[in-house]
VOVEXFI-105246 format. One line per 10 residues: for each residue x, y, z of N, C-alpha, C. Coordinates in Angstrom, 1 decimal, decimal comma. Example, Ala and Ser with C-alpha at 12.3 -4.5 7.8 and 13.67 -1.06 7.14 Angstrom:
2
13,2/-5,7/7,8/12,3/-4,5/7,8/13,2/-3,3/7,8 ~ 12,8/-2,2/7,1/13,7/-1,1/7,1/12,9/0,0/7,9
END
This chain:
326
89,3/130,1/263,3/89,1/129,0/262,4/90,3/128,0/262,5 ~ 91,5/128,6/262,8/92,7/127,8/262,9/92,6/126,8/264,1 ~ 92,0/127,3/265,2/91,9/126,4/266,4/90,9/125,3/266,1 ~ 89,8/125,6/265,4/88,9/124,5/265,0/89,5/123,5/264,1 ~ 90,4/124,0/263,2/91,1/123,1/262,3/92,0/122,2/263,1 ~ 92,6/122,7/264,2/93,4/121,9/265,1/92,5/120,8/265,7 ~ 91,4/121,1/266,1/90,4/120,2/266,7/90,1/119,1/265,7 ~ 89,8/119,5/264,5/89,4/118,5/263,5/90,6/117,6/263,1 ~ 91,8/118,2/263,0/92,9/117,4/262,6/93,3/116,5/263,8 ~ 93,2/117,0/265,0/93,5/116,1/266,1/92,6/114,9/266,2
91,3/115,1/266,0/90,3/114,0/266,0/90,6/113,0/264,9 ~ 91,0/113,5/263,7/91,3/112,6/262,6/92,5/111,7/263,0 ~ 93,6/112,4/263,5/94,8/111,6/263,9/94,4/110,6/265,0 ~ 93,6/111,0/265,9/93,2/110,1/267,0/92,5/108,9/266,4 ~ 91,6/109,1/265,5/90,8/108,0/265,0/91,7/107,0/264,2 ~ 92,5/107,5/263,2/93,3/106,7/262,4/94,4/106,1/263,2 ~ 95,0/106,8/264,2/96,0/106,3/265,1/95,4/105,1/265,9 ~ 94,2/105,3/266,5/93,6/104,2/267,2/93,3/103,0/266,4 ~ 92,9/103,2/265,1/92,7/102,1/264,2/94,0/101,3/264,0 ~ 95,1/102,0/263,8/96,4/101,3/263,6/96,8/100,6/264,8
96,7/101,2/266,0/97,0/100,6/267,3/96,3/99,3/267,5 ~ 95,0/99,3/267,2/94,1/98,1/267,4/94,5/97,0/266,4 ~ 94,7/97,4/265,2/95,1/96,4/264,1/96,4/95,8/264,5 ~ 97,4/96,6/264,8/98,7/96,1/265,1/98,7/95,3/266,4 ~ 98,0/95,7/267,4/98,0/94,9/268,7/97,3/93,6/268,5 ~ 96,2/93,5/267,8/95,5/92,2/267,6/96,4/91,3/266,8 ~ 97,1/91,8/265,7/98,0/91,0/264,9/99,2/90,5/265,7 ~ 99,7/91,4/266,6/100,9/91,1/267,4/100,5/90,0/268,4 ~ 99,4/90,1/269,0/99,0/89,1/270,0/98,9/87,7/269,3 ~ 98,3/87,7/268,1/98,2/86,4/267,4/99,5/85,9/267,0
100,4/86,7/266,5/101,7/86,3/266,0/102,6/85,8/267,2 ~ 102,5/86,4/268,3/103,3/86,0/269,5/102,7/84,9/270,3 ~ 101,4/84,6/270,0/100,8/83,5/270,8/100,4/83,9/272,2 ~ 100,1/85,2/272,4/99,6/85,7/273,7/98,3/86,3/273,5 ~ 97,6/86,6/274,6/96,2/87,1/274,5/96,3/88,6/274,2 ~ 95,2/89,1/273,5/95,1/90,6/273,3/95,1/91,3/274,7 ~ 94,6/90,7/275,7/94,6/91,3/277,0/96,0/91,7/277,4 ~ 97,0/90,8/277,3/98,4/91,1/277,6/98,9/92,2/276,8 ~ 98,6/92,2/275,5/99,1/93,2/274,6/98,5/94,6/275,0 ~ 97,3/94,6/275,4/96,7/95,8/275,8/97,3/96,3/277,1
97,6/95,4/278,0/98,2/95,7/279,3/99,6/96,3/279,1 ~ 100,4/95,9/278,1/101,8/96,3/277,9/101,9/97,3/276,8 ~ 101,6/96,9/275,6/101,9/97,8/274,4/101,0/99,0/274,4 ~ 99,7/98,8/274,4/98,8/100,0/274,3/98,9/100,9/275,6 ~ 99,0/100,2/276,8/99,1/101,0/278,0/100,3/101,8/278,1 ~ 101,5/101,2/277,7/102,7/102,0/277,7/102,7/103,1/276,8 ~ 102,2/102,9/275,5/102,2/104,0/274,5/101,3/105,1/274,9 ~ 100,1/104,8/275,4/99,1/105,8/275,6/99,4/106,5/277,0 ~ 100,3/105,9/277,8/100,6/106,6/279,0/101,8/107,6/278,8 ~ 102,3/107,7/277,6/103,4/108,6/277,4/103,1/110,0/277,7
101,9/110,6/277,3/101,6/112,0/277,7/101,7/112,2/279,2 ~ 101,2/111,3/280,0/101,3/111,5/281,5/102,7/111,5/281,9 ~ 103,6/110,7/281,3/105,0/110,7/281,6/105,7/112,0/281,3 ~ 105,4/112,5/280,1/106,0/113,8/279,6/105,5/114,9/280,5 ~ 104,2/114,9/280,9/103,7/116,0/281,7/104,3/115,9/283,1 ~ 104,5/114,7/283,7/105,1/114,6/285,0/106,5/115,0/285,0 ~ 107,3/114,6/284,0/108,7/115,0/284,0/108,8/116,6/283,9 ~ 108,0/117,2/283,0/108,0/118,6/282,8/107,6/119,3/284,1 ~ 106,6/118,8/284,8/106,1/119,4/286,0/107,2/119,4/287,1 ~ 107,8/118,2/287,3/108,9/118,1/288,3/110,1/118,9/288,0
110,4/119,0/286,7/111,6/119,8/286,3/111,3/121,3/286,6 ~ 110,1/121,7/286,4/109,8/123,1/286,7/109,4/123,4/288,2 ~ 109,5/122,3/289,0/109,3/122,5/290,4/107,9/122,5/290,9 ~ 107,0/121,9/290,1/105,5/121,8/290,5/105,1/120,4/290,6 ~ 105,5/119,7/291,7/105,2/118,3/291,9/103,7/118,0/292,0 ~ 102,9/119,0/292,4/101,4/118,8/292,5/100,8/118,5/291,2 ~ 101,4/119,1/290,1/100,8/118,9/288,8/101,1/117,5/288,4 ~ 102,4/117,0/288,7/102,7/115,6/288,4/101,8/114,6/289,0 ~ 101,6/114,8/290,4/100,8/113,9/291,1/99,3/114,0/290,7 ~ 98,8/115,2/290,5/97,4/115,4/290,1/97,2/114,9/288,7
98,2/114,9/287,8/98,1/114,4/286,5/97,8/112,9/286,6 ~ 98,6/112,2/287,4/98,4/110,7/287,5/97,1/110,4/288,2 ~ 96,7/111,0/289,3/95,5/110,7/290,0/94,3/111,0/289,1 ~ 94,3/112,2/288,4/93,2/112,6/287,6/93,0/111,7/286,3 ~ 94,2/111,3/285,8/94,2/110,4/284,6/93,6/109,0/285,0 ~ 94,0/108,5/286,1/93,5/107,2/286,6/92,0/107,2/286,8 ~ 91,5/108,3/287,4/90,1/108,5/287,7/89,3/108,5/286,3 ~ 89,9/109,3/285,4/89,2/109,5/284,1/89,3/108,1/283,3 ~ 90,4/107,4/283,4/90,5/106,1/282,7/89,4/105,1/283,2 ~ 89,3/105,0/284,5/88,4/104,0/285,1/87,0/104,4/284,9
86,6/105,6/285,1/85,2/106,0/285,1/84,7/106,5/283,7 ~ 85,5/107,4/283,1/85,1/108,0/281,9/85,4/107,2/280,6 ~ 86,7/106,8/280,5/87,1/106,1/279,3/86,5/104,7/279,2 ~ 86,6/104,0/280,3/86,1/102,6/280,3/84,6/102,7/280,2 ~ 83,9/103,7/280,8/82,5/103,8/280,7/82,1/104,0/279,3 ~ 82,8/104,9/278,6/82,4/105,1/277,2/82,6/103,8/276,3 ~ 83,8/103,1/276,6/84,0/101,9/275,9/82,9/100,8/276,1 ~ 82,5/100,7/277,4/81,5/99,7/277,7/80,1/100,1/277,1 ~ 79,9/101,4/277,0/78,7/101,9/276,5/78,5/101,6/275,0 ~ 79,7/101,5/274,3/79,7/101,2/272,9/79,5/99,7/272,7
80,2/98,9/273,5/80,1/97,4/273,4/80,4/96,8/274,8 ~ 79,5/95,9/275,2/79,7/95,2/276,5/81,0/94,6/276,7 ~ 81,6/94,7/277,9/82,8/94,0/278,2/82,5/92,8/279,0 ~ 82,7/91,6/278,5/82,3/90,4/279,2/83,0/90,2/280,6 ~ 82,4/89,4/281,4/83,0/89,0/282,7/84,4/88,4/282,5 ~ 85,3/88,8/283,4/86,7/88,4/283,3/87,2/88,0/284,7 ~ 86,9/86,8/285,2/87,3/86,4/286,5/88,8/86,4/286,6 ~ 89,5/85,9/285,6/91,0/85,9/285,6/91,6/87,2/285,8 ~ 90,9/88,2/285,2/91,4/89,6/285,3/91,4/90,1/286,7 ~ 90,4/89,7/287,5/90,3/90,1/288,9/91,5/89,5/289,7
91,8/88,2/289,5/92,8/87,6/290,3/94,2/88,0/289,9 ~ 94,4/88,4/288,7/95,8/88,8/288,4/95,9/90,3/288,2 ~ 95,3/90,9/287,2/95,5/92,3/286,9/94,7/93,2/287,8 ~ 93,5/92,8/288,1/92,7/93,6/289,0/93,2/93,7/290,4 ~ 93,6/92,6/290,9/94,2/92,6/292,3/95,5/93,3/292,4 ~ 96,3/93,2/291,3/97,6/94,0/291,2/97,3/95,5/291,2 ~ 96,3/95,9/290,4/95,9/97,3/290,4/95,4/97,8/291,7 ~ 94,6/97,0/292,4/94,2/97,4/293,7/95,3/97,5/294,7 ~ 96,2/96,6/294,7/97,4/96,6/295,6/98,3/97,8/295,3 ~ 98,5/98,1/294,0/99,4/99,2/293,6/98,7/100,5/294,0
97,4/100,6/293,8/96,7/101,8/294,2/96,8/102,0/295,7 ~ 96,6/101,0/296,5/96,7/101,0/297,9/98,1/101,5/298,4 ~ 99,2/101,0/297,7/100,5/101,3/298,0/100,8/102,8/297,7 ~ 100,2/103,3/296,6/100,3/104,7/296,2/99,7/105,6/297,3 ~ 98,5/105,2/297,8/97,9/105,9/298,9/98,8/105,9/300,1 ~ 99,4/104,8/300,4/100,3/104,7/301,6/101,5/105,7/301,4 ~ 102,0/105,8/300,2/103,1/106,7/299,9/102,6/108,2/300,1 ~ 101,4/108,4/299,7/100,8/109,7/299,8/100,7/110,1/301,2 ~ 100,3/109,2/302,1/100,2/109,5/303,5/101,6/109,8/304,1 ~ 102,6/109,1/303,6/104,0/109,4/304,0/104,5/110,8/303,6
103,9/111,2/302,4/104,2/112,6/302,0/105,2/112,8/300,9 ~ 105,9/111,7/300,5/106,9/111,9/299,5/107,2/110,5/298,8 ~ 107,5/110,6/297,5/108,1/109,5/296,8/109,5/109,8/296,4 ~ 110,5/109,2/297,1/111,9/109,4/296,9/112,5/108,4/296,0 ~ 113,8/108,3/296,0/114,5/107,4/295,1/114,2/105,9/295,5 ~ 114,2/105,6/296,8/114,0/104,3/297,2/112,6/103,8/296,9 ~ 111,6/104,7/297,1/110,2/104,4/296,7/110,0/104,2/295,2 ~ 110,8/105,0/294,5/110,7/104,9/293,0/111,3/103,6/292,5 ~ 112,4/103,1/293,1/112,9/101,8/292,8/112,0/100,7/293,1 ~ 111,2/100,8/294,2/110,2/99,8/294,5/109,1/99,8/293,5
108,7/101,0/293,1/107,6/101,0/292,0/108,1/100,4/290,7 ~ 109,3/100,7/290,3/109,8/100,2/289,0/110,0/98,7/289,2 ~ 110,5/98,2/290,3/110,7/96,8/290,6/109,3/96,0/290,5 ~ 108,3/96,6/291,1/107,0/96,0/291,0/106,5/95,9/289,6 ~ 106,7/96,9/288,8/106,3/96,9/287,4/107,1/95,7/286,7 ~ 108,4/95,6/286,9/109,1/94,6/286,2/108,6/93,2/286,6 ~ 108,4/92,9/287,9/108,0/91,6/288,3/106,6/91,3/287,7 ~ 105,7/92,3/287,7/104,4/92,1/287,2/104,4/91,8/285,7 ~ 105,2/92,5/284,9/105,3/92,2/283,5/105,8/90,8/283,2 ~ 106,9/90,5/283,9/107,5/89,2/283,7/106,6/88,1/284,1
105,9/88,2/285,2/105,0/87,2/285,7/103,8/87,0/284,7 ~ 103,3/88,2/284,2/102,1/88,1/283,3/102,5/87,4/282,0 ~ 103,7/87,7/281,5/104,2/87,1/280,2/104,4/85,6/280,4 ~ 105,0/85,2/281,5/105,2/83,8/281,8/103,9/83,0/282,0 ~ 103,0/83,6/282,6/101,7/83,0/282,8/101,0/82,8/281,5 ~ 101,1/83,8/280,6/100,5/83,7/279,3/101,1/82,5/278,5 ~ 102,4/82,4/278,6/103,1/81,3/277,9/102,7/79,9/278,4 ~ 102,4/79,8/279,7/102,1/78,5/280,3/100,7/78,0/279,7 ~ 99,8/79,0/279,5/98,5/78,6/279,1/98,4/78,5/277,5 ~ 99,5/78,6/276,8/99,5/78,4/275,4/99,0/77,0/275,0
98,4/77,0/273,8/98,0/75,7/273,3/99,3/74,9/272,9 ~ 99,3/73,6/272,9/100,5/72,8/272,4/101,0/73,3/271,1 ~ 100,0/73,6/270,2/100,4/74,0/268,8/101,2/75,3/268,8 ~ 100,7/76,3/269,6/101,3/77,6/269,7/102,7/77,5/270,4 ~ 102,8/76,6/271,4/104,0/76,4/272,1/105,1/75,8/271,2 ~ 104,6/74,8/270,4/105,6/74,2/269,5/106,0/75,1/268,4 ~ 105,1/76,0/267,9/105,5/76,9/266,9/106,5/77,9/267,4 ~ 106,3/78,4/268,6/107,3/79,4/269,1/108,6/78,7/269,5 ~ 108,5/77,4/269,8/109,7/76,7/270,2/110,6/76,4/269,0 ~ 110,1/76,5/267,8/111,0/76,3/266,6/112,1/77,3/266,5
112,0/78,4/267,1/113,0/79,5/266,9/113,9/79,6/268,1 ~ 115,1/80,0/267,9/116,1/80,1/268,9/115,8/81,3/269,9 ~ 115,3/82,3/269,4/115,0/83,5/270,3/113,8/84,2/269,8 ~ 113,4/85,2/270,6/112,1/85,9/270,4/112,2/86,7/269,1 ~ 113,4/87,4/268,9/113,6/88,2/267,7/113,4/87,4/266,4 ~ 114,0/86,1/266,4/113,9/85,3/265,3/112,5/84,9/265,0 ~ 111,8/84,6/266,1/110,4/84,2/266,0/109,6/85,4/265,4 ~ 109,8/86,6/265,9/109,1/87,7/265,4/109,4/88,0/263,9 ~ 110,6/87,8/263,5/110,9/88,0/262,1/110,2/87,0/261,2 ~ 110,1/85,8/261,6/109,5/84,7/260,8/108,0/84,6/260,8
107,3/85,3/261,8/105,9/85,2/261,8/105,2/86,5/261,5 ~ 105,9/87,5/261,0/105,3/88,7/260,5/105,1/89,7/261,7 ~ 105,6/89,5/262,9/105,3/90,4/264,0/105,8/91,8/263,8 ~ 106,9/91,9/263,0/107,5/93,2/262,8/106,6/94,2/262,2 ~ 105,8/93,7/261,2/104,8/94,5/260,5/103,8/95,1/261,5 ~ 103,3/94,2/262,4/102,3/94,7/263,4/103,0/95,6/264,4 ~ 104,2/95,4/264,7/104,9/96,4/265,6/105,0/97,7/265,0 ~ 105,3/97,8/263,7/105,3/99,1/263,0/104,0/99,7/263,0 ~ 102,9/99,0/262,7/101,5/99,5/262,8/101,3/100,1/264,2 ~ 101,7/99,4/265,2/101,4/99,9/266,6/102,2/101,1/266,9
103,4/101,1/266,5/104,3/102,3/266,8/103,8/103,5/266,1 ~ 103,5/103,4/264,8/102,9/104,5/264,1/101,6/105,0/264,6 ~ 100,8/104,0/265,0/99,5/104,4/265,6/99,6/105,1/266,9 ~ 100,5/104,7/267,8/100,7/105,4/269,0/101,3/106,8/268,8 ~ 102,2/106,9/267,8/102,7/108,3/267,5/101,6/109,2/267,0 ~ 100,7/108,7/266,2/99,6/109,5/265,7/98,6/109,9/266,9 ~ 98,4/108,9/267,9/97,6/109,2/269,0/98,2/110,4/269,8 ~ 99,5/110,3/270,1/100,2/111,3/270,9/100,2/112,7/270,2 ~ 100,5/112,7/268,9/100,5/114,0/268,2/99,1/114,5/268,1 ~ 98,1/113,6/267,8/96,7/114,1/267,7/96,2/114,6/269,0
96,6/114,0/270,1/96,1/114,5/271,4/96,8/115,9/271,7 ~ 98,0/116,0/271,3/98,7/117,3/271,5/98,0/118,5/270,8 ~ 97,8/118,3/269,5/97,2/119,4/268,8/95,7/119,6/269,1 ~ 95,0/118,5/269,5/93,6/118,6/270,0/93,5/119,5/271,2 ~ 94,4/119,2/272,2/94,4/119,9/273,5/94,8/121,4/273,3 ~ 95,8/121,6/272,4/96,3/122,9/272,1/95,1/123,8/271,5 ~ 94,4/123,2/270,6/93,3/123,9/270,0/92,2/124,2/271,0 ~ 91,9/123,2/271,8/90,8/123,4/272,8/91,2/124,4/273,8 ~ 92,5/124,5/274,2/93,0/125,5/275,2/92,8/126,9/274,6 ~ 93,1/127,1/273,3/93,0/128,4/272,7/91,5/128,8/272,6
90,7/127,8/272,3/89,2/128,1/272,2/88,7/128,5/273,6 ~ 89,1/127,8/274,6/88,7/128,0/275,9/89,1/129,4/276,4 ~ 90,4/129,8/276,1/90,9/131,1/276,4/90,1/132,2/275,7 ~ 89,8/132,0/274,4/89,1/133,0/273,7/87,7/133,2/274,2 ~ 87,1/132,1/274,7/85,7/132,2/275,3/85,7/132,8/276,7 ~ 86,9/133,0/277,3/87,0/133,6/278,6/86,8/132,6/279,7 ~ 87,1/131,3/279,5/87,0/130,3/280,5/88,3/130,4/281,4 ~ 88,1/130,3/282,7/89,2/130,5/283,7/90,2/129,4/283,6 ~ 91,4/129,8/284,0/92,5/128,8/284,0/92,2/127,5/284,8 ~ 91,5/127,8/286,0/91,1/126,6/286,8/90,2/125,6/286,1
89,2/126,2/285,4/88,3/125,3/284,6/89,1/124,6/283,5 ~ 90,0/125,3/282,8/90,8/124,7/281,8/91,6/123,5/282,3 ~ 92,2/123,7/283,5/93,0/122,7/284,1/92,2/121,5/284,5 ~ 91,0/121,7/285,1/90,2/120,5/285,5/89,7/119,8/284,3 ~ 89,2/120,5/283,3/88,5/119,9/282,2/89,4/119,4/281,1 ~ 90,6/119,9/281,0/91,5/119,6/279,9/92,8/118,9/280,3 ~ 93,5/119,4/281,3/94,8/118,8/281,6/94,6/117,4/282,1 ~ 93,7/117,2/283,1/93,5/115,9/283,6/93,0/114,9/282,6 ~ 92,0/115,3/281,8/91,4/114,5/280,8/92,3/114,4/279,5 ~ 93,0/115,6/279,3/93,7/115,7/278,0/94,7/114,6/277,8
95,4/114,2/278,9/96,5/113,2/278,8/95,8/111,8/278,6 ~ 94,5/111,7/278,9/93,8/110,4/278,7/93,2/110,3/277,3 ~ 93,3/111,3/276,5/92,7/111,2/275,1/93,2/110,0/274,3 ~ 94,6/109,7/274,3/95,0/108,6/273,6/94,3/107,3/274,0 ~ 94,2/107,1/275,3/93,5/105,9/275,8/92,0/105,9/275,3 ~ 91,4/107,1/275,4/90,0/107,1/274,9/89,9/106,8/273,5 ~ 90,8/107,3/272,6/90,7/107,0/271,2/90,9/105,5/270,9 ~ 91,9/104,9/271,6/92,2/103,5/271,4/91,0/102,7/271,9 ~ 90,4/103,1/273,0/89,3/102,3/273,6/88,0/102,4/272,6 ~ 87,8/103,6/272,1/86,6/103,7/271,2/86,8/102,8/270,0
87,9/102,9/269,4/88,2/102,0/268,2/88,1/100,6/268,5 ~ 88,7/100,1/269,6/88,7/98,7/270,0/87,3/98,3/270,3 ~ 86,5/99,2/271,0/85,1/98,8/271,3/84,3/98,7/270,0 ~ 84,5/99,6/269,0/83,8/99,5/267,8/84,1/98,2/267,0 ~ 85,4/97,7/267,2/85,8/96,5/266,6/85,6/95,2/267,4 ~ 84,9/95,4/268,6/84,5/94,3/269,5/85,7/93,6/270,1 ~ 86,8/94,3/270,3/88,0/93,8/271,0/88,0/94,2/272,4 ~ 87,1/93,6/273,2/86,9/94,0/274,6/88,1/93,7/275,4 ~ 88,9/92,7/275,1/90,2/92,4/275,9/91,1/93,6/275,7 ~ 91,2/94,2/274,5/92,1/95,3/274,4/91,6/96,5/275,2
90,3/96,7/275,2/89,7/97,8/276,0/90,1/97,7/277,5 ~ 89,9/96,5/278,0/90,1/96,2/279,4/91,6/96,3/279,8 ~ 92,4/95,6/278,9/93,8/95,6/279,1/94,5/96,9/279,0 ~ 94,0/97,7/278,1/94,5/99,1/277,9/94,3/100,0/279,1 ~ 93,1/99,9/279,7/92,7/100,7/280,8/93,4/100,3/282,1 ~ 93,4/99,0/282,4/94,1/98,4/283,6/95,6/98,7/283,5 ~ 96,1/98,4/282,3/97,6/98,6/282,1/98,0/100,1/282,2 ~ 97,2/101,0/281,7/97,5/102,4/281,7/97,5/102,9/283,2 ~ 96,5/102,5/284,0/96,4/102,9/285,4/97,7/102,4/286,1 ~ 98,1/101,1/285,8/99,3/100,6/286,5/100,5/101,4/286,1
100,7/101,6/284,8/101,8/102,3/284,3/101,9/103,8/284,8 ~ 100,7/104,4/285,0/100,7/105,8/285,5/101,3/105,8/286,9 ~ 101,0/104,9/287,7/101,5/104,9/289,1/103,0/104,4/289,1 ~ 103,2/103,3/288,4/104,5/102,6/288,6/105,6/103,3/287,8 ~ 105,3/103,7/286,6/106,4/104,3/285,8/106,3/105,8/285,6 ~ 105,1/106,4/285,5/105,0/107,8/285,4/105,4/108,6/286,6 ~ 105,3/107,9/287,8/105,8/108,5/289,0/107,2/107,8/289,4 ~ 107,3/106,5/289,1/108,5/105,8/289,5/109,8/106,3/288,7 ~ 109,6/106,5/287,4/110,8/106,9/286,6/111,3/108,3/287,0 ~ 110,4/109,3/287,0/110,9/110,7/287,4/111,4/110,7/288,8
110,8/109,9/289,7/111,1/109,9/291,1/112,6/109,5/291,4 ~ 113,2/108,8/290,4/114,6/108,5/290,5/115,5/109,7/290,5 ~ 115,0/110,8/289,9/115,8/112,0/289,8/115,3/113,2/290,6 ~ 114,0/113,3/290,8/113,5/114,3/291,6/112,6/113,7/292,7 ~ 112,7/114,1/294,0/111,8/113,7/295,0/110,4/114,3/294,7 ~ 109,4/113,5/294,8/108,0/113,9/294,5/107,3/114,2/295,8 ~ 107,1/115,4/296,2/106,3/115,7/297,4/104,8/115,7/297,1 ~ 104,1/114,9/297,9/102,7/114,7/297,7/101,9/115,6/298,7 ~ 101,2/116,6/298,1/100,4/117,5/299,0/99,3/116,7/299,7 ~ 99,1/117,1/301,0/98,0/116,5/301,8/96,6/116,7/301,2
96,6/117,7/300,3/95,3/118,1/299,6/94,7/116,9/298,8 ~ 95,6/116,1/298,3/95,2/114,9/297,5/94,5/113,9/298,4 ~ 94,9/113,8/299,6/94,3/112,9/300,6/92,9/113,3/301,0 ~ 92,6/114,6/300,8/91,3/115,1/301,2/90,1/114,6/300,3 ~ 90,4/114,2/299,1/89,3/113,8/298,2/89,8/112,9/297,0 ~ 90,8/113,4/296,2/91,0/112,8/294,9/91,6/111,3/295,0 ~ 92,5/111,1/295,9/93,1/109,7/296,1/92,0/108,7/296,5 ~ 91,0/109,2/297,3/90,0/108,3/297,7/89,0/108,0/296,6 ~ 88,8/109,0/295,7/88,0/108,8/294,5/88,7/107,8/293,6 ~ 90,0/107,9/293,4/90,7/107,0/292,6/90,6/105,6/293,1
90,9/105,4/294,4/90,8/104,0/295,0/89,3/103,5/295,0 ~ 88,4/104,4/295,2/87,0/103,9/295,2/86,6/103,5/293,8 ~ 87,1/104,2/292,8/86,8/103,8/291,4/87,2/102,4/291,1 ~ 88,4/102,0/291,6/88,9/100,6/291,4/88,0/99,6/292,1 ~ 87,6/100,0/293,3/86,8/99,1/294,1/85,4/98,9/293,5 ~ 84,9/100,0/292,8/83,6/99,9/292,1/83,8/99,0/290,8 ~ 84,9/99,1/290,2/85,2/98,4/288,9/85,3/96,9/289,1 ~ 86,0/96,5/290,1/86,4/95,0/290,2/85,1/94,1/290,3 ~ 84,1/94,5/291,1/82,9/93,6/291,1/82,3/93,5/289,7 ~ 82,3/94,5/288,9/81,8/94,5/287,6/82,5/93,4/286,7
83,8/93,3/286,9/84,6/92,4/286,1/84,3/90,9/286,3 ~ 83,8/90,6/287,5/83,5/89,2/287,8/82,0/88,9/287,9 ~ 81,2/89,9/287,7/79,8/89,6/287,7/79,4/88,9/286,4 ~ 78,3/88,2/286,4/77,9/87,5/285,2/77,5/88,4/284,0 ~ 77,1/89,6/284,3/76,8/90,6/283,3/78,0/91,2/282,7 ~ 79,1/91,2/283,4/80,3/92,0/282,9/80,0/93,5/283,1 ~ 80,5/94,3/282,1/80,3/95,7/282,2/79,4/96,1/280,9 ~ 78,1/96,2/281,2/77,2/96,5/280,1/76,8/98,0/280,1 ~ 75,7/98,3/279,5/75,3/99,7/279,4/74,9/100,3/280,8 ~ 74,3/99,5/281,6/73,9/99,9/282,9/75,1/100,3/283,8
76,1/99,4/283,8/77,3/99,6/284,5/78,1/100,8/284,0 ~ 78,1/100,9/282,6/78,8/102,0/282,0/78,2/103,3/282,4 ~ 76,9/103,4/282,4/76,2/104,6/282,8/76,5/104,9/284,3 ~ 76,6/103,9/285,1/76,9/104,1/286,5/78,3/104,7/286,6 ~ 79,3/104,2/285,9/80,7/104,7/285,9/80,7/106,2/285,4 ~ 80,0/106,5/284,4/79,9/107,8/283,8/79,2/108,8/284,8 ~ 78,2/108,3/285,5/77,5/109,1/286,5/78,4/109,5/287,6 ~ 79,2/108,5/288,1/80,1/108,8/289,2/81,2/109,8/288,8 ~ 81,7/109,7/287,5/82,6/110,7/287,0/82,0/112,1/286,9 ~ 80,8/112,1/286,4/80,1/113,4/286,3/79,9/114,0/287,7
79,6/113,2/288,7/79,4/113,7/290,1/80,8/114,3/290,6 ~ 81,8/113,6/290,3/83,2/114,0/290,7/83,5/115,3/290,1 ~ 83,3/115,5/288,8/83,6/116,7/288,1/82,7/117,8/288,7 ~ 81,4/117,5/289,0/80,6/118,5/289,6/81,1/119,1/290,9 ~ 81,6/118,1/291,7/82,1/118,5/293,0/83,3/119,5/292,8 ~ 84,2/119,2/291,8/85,3/120,0/291,5/84,9/121,4/291,0 ~ 83,9/121,4/290,1/83,5/122,7/289,6/82,7/123,5/290,6 ~ 81,9/122,8/291,4/81,1/123,6/292,3/81,8/124,0/293,6 ~ 83,1/123,5/293,7/83,9/123,9/294,9/83,3/123,4/296,2 ~ 82,7/122,2/296,1/82,1/121,7/297,3/83,3/121,2/298,2
83,0/121,1/299,5/84,1/120,7/300,5/84,6/119,3/300,2 ~ 85,8/118,9/300,5/86,3/117,6/300,2/85,6/116,5/301,0 ~ 85,7/115,3/300,6/85,0/114,2/301,3/85,6/114,0/302,6 ~ 86,9/114,0/302,7/87,6/113,9/303,9/88,5/115,1/304,2 ~ 88,6/115,5/305,4/89,5/116,5/305,7/90,8/115,9/306,3 ~ 91,9/116,4/305,8/93,2/115,9/306,2/93,6/116,5/307,5
END
């Protein structure tokens, strides 16, 4: 009964945490005069990617780099196919041509660079510095671009203050920041106890360690993203859904691998090149046309994403041979 209580408590924390994150993010976007998409790309993505970062640091510290790399690859696949598919199934995500040209193209380029590093076999300190530099340039460019397209009224309002902190104090942004921080903390803690309860139940039922790892570890670190996406979809905030997923995938590669890579060299097993990295890259290639089509991502596209993810999980469980042999 205790394990089921963990599950119930975790789900409640995820729901209310997601609610706070969405409320805080929408309010913060309005107060700062930027789009909810940018807030999703930065605030929600950074917060919900924290489990992946903690898992990667722990794995590298214990000398198991394959877990760190597999965590990022599996999380990105789950975000793109499973989490976004569920979000679009709840509420259609409209076409976003601008997303393709800025955020989508960046995600595609970063994913391609990650595959290149995997072919080289290691992410060292120099490669990590490149990843973190790419993240910095992308965030600065995105923010500056958002400020350029501000309405004259919003630009004049923000120009009344001498600095960003003064602006935030005077327009109520601090309240929304508190909402968002508390919400992210609830998401992280809720995900932790939910996974802990699920692991205990799986062990009690006699499920193998391999099945537990595939079904829970890879997806478990994506639970905060899933909770935030479900709440945002129910509230019809499609920009937060899309921004959170794209941003989380970018953060997973650029900071979840880039930051620990400054201290520990990350050896990438050729096994990832046999199947998983290609699935991750293919998921991005499948997603981008949906973003610019006139339909956007509706129920049909959502079902297609979920079907692809189900097929991928089936291949893992069935032990079928990899798509490509290294």
